[in-house]
N, C-alpha and C positions, 0 to 999 in steps of 0.2 A: 719678767715675762719671756716666754718662749717666742721664737720668731713668728710673726703674724702668719696665719694660715698654715699651721704645722700638722694638721691631722684631718683625715677624710671623715666627714660626718654626713649623716643623712639629712635631707630636707624632710621635715615631718609635719605636714599640715593636712588636715582633713578637707579634701576638695572634691568637687564633682568631676566626673570623667568627661573630658572633651570628646566630641563626636568622632574625631579622627584618631583617637588613641587606641592602642592595643587593649582589648577588654581583659580585665584581670579577674572577672567573676569565675567562680568554680573552685575545683580542688587542685592543688599543686603539690607535688612531691619532690623531695630532694634530700641530699645527705650533706650535712654541715661537716666540712673537712673529712668527708668520706666515712664517717663513723657514727654521727648522730642523725638519725632519720627524722625529717621534719615534714609534717603535712599541714598545709595552709589552706584554709577554706575561706573564700571571699564571697560575700553577697552584696548586691547593689540595692540600696534602699529606694523607696519611691521618690525621695527628694534628690536623687542623683548622687548621694554620697555612699560610701562603702562601710561595711562592718565585716569583721571576720574573726577567726580563731586560729590558734597555733597549738599543735601537738607535736611531741618529740619523744623518741625512745632510743637509747644507746643500742648499738649492735653488740651481740646478736639479739634479735627481737624475741627469741624464745627464753631469754634469761631475764629475771626480774631486774628492773632498773629503778633504784630508789629515787633517782632524780627525774624520772619521766614526767612529762607535762601533758595534760589532757585538756584540750579546748580552752586554752587561755585566751582571753579577749585581746584583739589587736587595737592599737590606737594610732592616731596620726597617719592614717593610710593616705598615700598620695599616688595617683596614677595619671600620667599625662603622656605625651607622645613618646613612646618607647621607653618610659621610665616608671619604675614601680618601687615604692618604699613603704615601710611600716615600722611600728615599734611594738615590742612585747613587754608591757610594764611588769608582768608577773615574774619575769626572769631578769630583773635588774635594769629594765629599760633597754633590752637588746634591740639593735637597729638593723634592718635589712635594706639594702640599696642596690638596685639592679637595672640593667639595660636589656631590652628585648633583642634577641638574636633571631632574625627571621629564618636563617638557614637551618638552624637546629630547633627552632620553635621553642626556645627556652628563655627564661629570665636568668641572666648571668650576672652575678654580683657578689657582694660581701655581706656577712652577718657579723656585726660588731657586738661584743658582749658588754653592753652598757657604756656609760660615759667614760671615755678614755680607755675602754677595754680592748682586748685583742680582736683583730679582724680575721674571721674565718672565711673560707670560700663556700658559697652556696649557689647552685643553679637549680631552678625550679621548672618542672615540666608538668603539663596538664595530665590529669588522671581522672578516670571515671569511677575508680574504686572508692568505696565509702569509708574504709578503715585504713589506718596507717600501714598495718601489716600487709593487707591485700594490695594496696597501692605500691608498696615497695617491691613485693614479689613480682608484680606485673611489669615493673620498670627495670628489673635487673636481668639483663641478657648480655653477659660478658662476651666480648669478641675474642675469638681464638685466632691468633696470628699464624699465618702459614709459614712464616720464617722470622728470624731475628731481624733481617733487613726490612721486612714490612713493619715490624714493631718500631724499629729505629726511625723509619720514615714518618710514622705518625708522631713520634716525639719531636722530630726535627721540625715538623710543621707547626706544632705548638710553640716551640722555642722561637722560631722565625717570626711568629706573630708579635712577640714582645720586642724582638730585635728591630723589626721594621718600624715599630712605633717609637724607637729610640728610648725604650724603657728598661733595657737590660744590656749591660756590658759585663763580661766576666768569663768564667770557665765552668763547664758542666761535665760531670762524669756520672754515667748511669751504667751499672753492671749487673749481670745476673750470673751468679756462681763464678764471679771473677771475669766473665767475658763481657767486653764493653758493648753497649748499645749506643751510647753517646760518649764521646771523649773529644771535646773541642773547646777552643777559646772563641770569644765573640767580642768585637769592638776593640777599643784602645785601652791598653794598660797604662800608658803614659802619653797623654795628648801633646805635651810640650816636646817630648823626645821622639814622638812618632812611633812608639813601640806598641805592638799588638798583644792582646791577651792570648795566651796559649794554654794547653793543658798543664804546663809546668810553671805557669805564673804563680807567684806567691801572694797571698792576701792576708790582711788582718781578719782573723776568724772570730774575734770578739767573744761572745758568750759560749761558743763551741769549746772554749777553754774549760768550762765548768765540768764536763764529763772527764777530762784529763785530771782535774783537781780531785774529783771524787775517786777516781781510780787510784791516785797516789795515796789517798787516805786509806783505802781498802788494802793496798799493798802493805802499808805499815801495820794494819791490823793483822793481816795474814802472818806477818813476821813477829807478832806478839809485842809490838812497840806501843800499841794503843788499842782501845776499844771505842767503837763509834758511839757507845752508850756512856762514855766518860763525859763529865761536865767540862766545858771549855776552860773553866777557871783552873782545872788541874794543869793545864799547859800554859795558860795566860793568867797568872794569879793577880795581875793588876787590872783585870777586867772589872767593870762596874758591878757592884753588889746586886743590882737588879738583874744581872745576867746569870746568876748563880745556878739557876735551874736549866739553862740552855745546854744541851748536849751536842756532840758532833753530829749525831744522827739528825737532830733538829736542823742544823745548818745544811746538811746534805739534802734534806727533804723540803727545804724552804718553809719550815714550820717553826722557826725560832722566835718569830715576833719582831725580828729586825728587818728593815726594808732596804732602801737604796741609800747611797751616800753621795750621789752626784751633786746635790745641793751644797754639800760641804766643799766641793771642788770648784764652785763657781768662780770663774776668772782665772783658774789655775790648771785647766785641762791640758795645756801645752807644757806644763812643768813636770820635771822628773821628781819622783817621790821615793825615798828609801822605805823599806817595810816598816821601820820604826815611826817615820813621819806619817805613814798611812795609818798605823795603829793609833797614833795620837788623835787622829780625826775620828776613826771608827769608834773608839771607846766613848765618844760623846753621844752616840746614838741612843735614843730611848727605846724601850721595848713597848710595842704598840698592842701586843696581845700576849696571853700566856703561852709559853712554849708548848708546842704540840696541839694548840687549840685550833689553828686554821692555817691554810696555805697562804703564804705571802712571798712572792718572788723576791729574792734578796741577793743583790750583788755584794752587799756588805758581808753576808754570811759566807760566801765563797772566798772573799778576800781574807777573812779570818781563818778559814781552813788553810790557806796558803801559809799564814803565820805559824799555824800548828805544825804543818809539814816541815817548815824550817826548824822549829824548836825541837821536834822529836828526832828528825833525821840528822841534824847537825850540818845540813847542806843548805845552800840557797834553793829557793823554789825551782829556778831554771835548771840548776845542776842536778837536782833530784829527778826531774822529768827526763833530762837527757840520759842519765845513767840507767833509769829503770823503765822507760817507755820508748823514747825516740831511738836510741841506739839499738836496743834489742829488736825493734821492729823495722830497723833500717829506714827510719823516717828522716832522711838526710836534709830535707828542705824545711823541716819544722823546727821552731825555736821559740824561746821566750824573749821578747824585747830585743831582737837582734839589731845590728846596725843595718841601715837601708842598703839594698843592693839593686842592681839593674834588673833582677828578676821580679822585683816587687811591683805590684799594681799600685798606682796612685788612686786614692779615693776621691770621688766626685759627687757633687750634689746637682740636682736638677735645676738648671737656670731657666730663665724665661726663653732665651733663644738658643742656648747651648749649655752643656754641663760646665760647672765651675769647680775648681779644686776645693775640697772640703777643708775646714779648719783642722789643724794638726792636733791630735791627742796623744800625749806621751803614754806608752803602754804600761809604764810602771804605776800609773795611778789607776789602771784597770787591774793590774797585778794578776792574781790567780782566779779572778772572776772574768777576765777578758784580755789577757796580755799576750796570747800566742799568735804566731803567723804560720801558715801552712799552705799546702797545695791540695788539689783534688786527689792526686795519686797517693800522697802521704796519708790523707784522711781515710782512704780505702784500706790502706795497710793497718791503720788504727782500728777501724771497725772490725776487720777480720781478726786481728790479734786479740781484741777485747772479747768478742763474742765466741771465738774459738777456744777461749780459756788459756791463752798464753801469757796473760798478765796477772790475773788474780785467780784465787781458788774457785772451784765450782760453787761452794757455799756462798762466797762473797758475790760472785756474779749473779747467782739466783736472787740474792737479797737486793742487789742493785737494780735488777730488772723488775722484781716484784714491787718494790717500794718507790721506784723512780728516783733513785739516789744519783743526782746529777744528770738524769735522763728524762725526757718527755716521752709519754706513751700514748699512742692512739691506736684504734682498731681499724684495720683496713681489710675488708673481706674476711672478717672474723679472726684475723691474726694480728698480733701486736707489731706495730711499727715503732721502733725506738729512734728518737731523733733529738736534735737540739738546733736552735737557730742562734744567730748572733747579729749584733748591730753596733757599729761605732760610726762616727761621722764619715760618710763616704763609702762605707762598706756594709754589705748585708750578706749573710751566709746562712745556709741550711744544709744539714747532713742527716740523712735518714737511713735506717738499716732494718731489714726484715729477715731475721736469721733463718726462719723456716724455708723461705724461698731463695735465700742467698741474694736478696735484692738490695742494692745500694744506690741511693740517689744523693749526689753531692752537688750543690749549686753555690758557687762563690762569686759574688758580684762586687764591682767597684763603682756602682752608680746607686746613690742612696734613695731607694723607694721600695715599696712593698713587692715589686714584681719578682724578686729573687725567691721569696718564700712561696708565692703563688705558683711559680714555675715548678718548684720542688714538689709541692703537693700534687700538681697536675701530672707530672711525670710518673709519680707513684701510682696515681689513678690509672693512667694509660697502661702501665706495666701489668695491671690486673685486668686489662681488657675492657675498661670502661671509658667512655668519652670524657674529654676535658677541653675546656675552651679558654681563650684569652679573656681575662677580666677586662671589660671595656673601660675606656676613659670617657669622660664627658665630652660632648661635641659642641663646639662653639656655633652659635647661630647669629644671623644678622638682626640687629635691633635698631630701630629708628633713632636718629641722633637726638630727637627731642626727649625720648625715653631715657637715654643715657644722661642727658643734661640735668634731669630732675634729681639725680642721685648725688650730684656734686655737693661737697660740703665737708664739714668736720663732725664726726660722730664720737661722742664720749661714751666709752664702755665701762671704764673704771676711773677713779681719781687720777691714776698714773698711766692710763692707756686711752689714747684717742686714735681714730683712723681718719686721715685726710684723704678724701676721694676726689679725684679729678678725672676729666674725660681725656682720653688719648686715642684719637682716631675712632676705631670701631670697638674699643674696649675701655675699661677703667684702669686708672693707676691708683693703687691704694698704698698709703704710707702710714705705718704704725709709729707711735711715739718712739723716737730714737733709733729707728730701724730703716733698712733699705726699702725702696719702693718695690711693689709686686704688681705685675699686670694681672687683672681679673677679667676673664672673658665670659660673655653671656651664654648661659646654658638655657635660660628662658628670659623673659622680660624682667624677672625679679631675682633670679638666682645666678650667681657668678662663681666661676672656679679659677684657680691658678694652675698654670702648667708647670710651674717650678716646684710646687708642693701639692699634696693631695688634700684639698679643703674647699670650702664654699663660703661665700658671703651673700646673705639674703637681705633684700630691702623690703620693708613692710611699712604700712601706715596704720596709725591708731584710729580709734573711733572718730577722732576730730580731724582726721586727714593729715596729721603731722607725720613727716617722714622719719623713719628709724631704720635700724638694721639689726641683723642677727649674725654674729660671727660664730660659725660652726668650727670650733677649734678644740683639738685633743679630747673629743668626746663631749664637749660642753656646748650649750647654746647660750652665748653671751650677748644679751641685748644692748643696743646702743641708741642714744638719742642725738639727733642732729641739733647742733647749736643754732 
């Protein structure tokens, strides 16, 4: 089992609105990650409960969207003091969870794409317009900054909101046409040594490694050494027979049918792996779908690409990148699996009282899927070199951009934003680039939570003249001691997983089987959250009044029964 309370999930119960809560009735408009427009319509029933619908359309609204949603019913609508949540069963049980911001008069929160899915940003504001298009048109009034200094000040305010909440430490670089708007370090790089993060601090960039791996493959294609439509068995003949239809293109586009391999590394994350040892693990993976059939993010696929790079080039993965990317672009601080240095940030996780050093992960077992370290300044050189055509041919770059080969693509203000994020224990990173505007947003963090990615998305939004806000954390409230006392006990969730709950002052102490204790703070009389991780524990009674719980973990609602 993963550590108790490792993912933020919505509380999803249909309840009546308390008299003192912010009214959610009416129509609400917003943009999920700035590119998917959502219109939420909420009506209050005569019995005091709510029903509603969800509609969405990808930007631009004038273009047909095959995945558009119209008036999908909402479920499990919850509205209480400053809190609004609902589920959209029609799109895989997507979950919205937000807090009311009275200053901007918006619901500010996250939209999670189903159980265990990716969390996007979504802020909803009231609208009188009846249609999605009219509501969006009425709400879009971009700000025109009088100067770069004014724009930088707006960005700095957003960043400081996360820093003051002790939710972000790291380095941030935002540039427009190469001119910096933000170029600063925040918080501690190494708490034991007392060193600060600076613009030149080096971080594990995790999956931002993948665009480098994709570029290396395309360099080899430009040189006639391979074709991305070749089957991987052409270069790795001892691959399983079931993989024979998988091509390099499938690996680059995450459509190979192969998934992750972290479960094969259980208990070995701190160990060094040779490429051959890694291959011995990878080749045991099954194919879960036909190649090309569907998108499935695959760390395994990109580690296999690293093996192909080594086989075709005759060089190690690190040496090939040094010779063909790092040195030509003068990326002097970037490397694959280097020895630690004083310029490196130490990765930390959110503790109950203070950050704690994250468990070590050897970069060789992340290999070409996540084994690089870099700085914000070097990643800007990388973005400029790639998109200015200094690394691969125009044809290869066009293919990379059009098909998302090693790149994520979103639409912001009807222009494509190319990006990739990364995560390893203690490190979260995000690097985005919009070539038409020369806009670069690079956020490298050494405190393990979602704030790094939220900051990156917000800064890109601000750069386009639109408002962005700090995604709020739950707020602890005071709960009577007798209420807390009724939750004490041991709750069985699975045969091998129980939660021991005890009272500790004004909060609860929750200990999962074989794991460290986590403090859980009351958000309401029945819902508790942890400050060390983003998650909730809910207490419920059945029809007979017997106490139980619901662990909201990694997108799942896991019920438990008290012994």
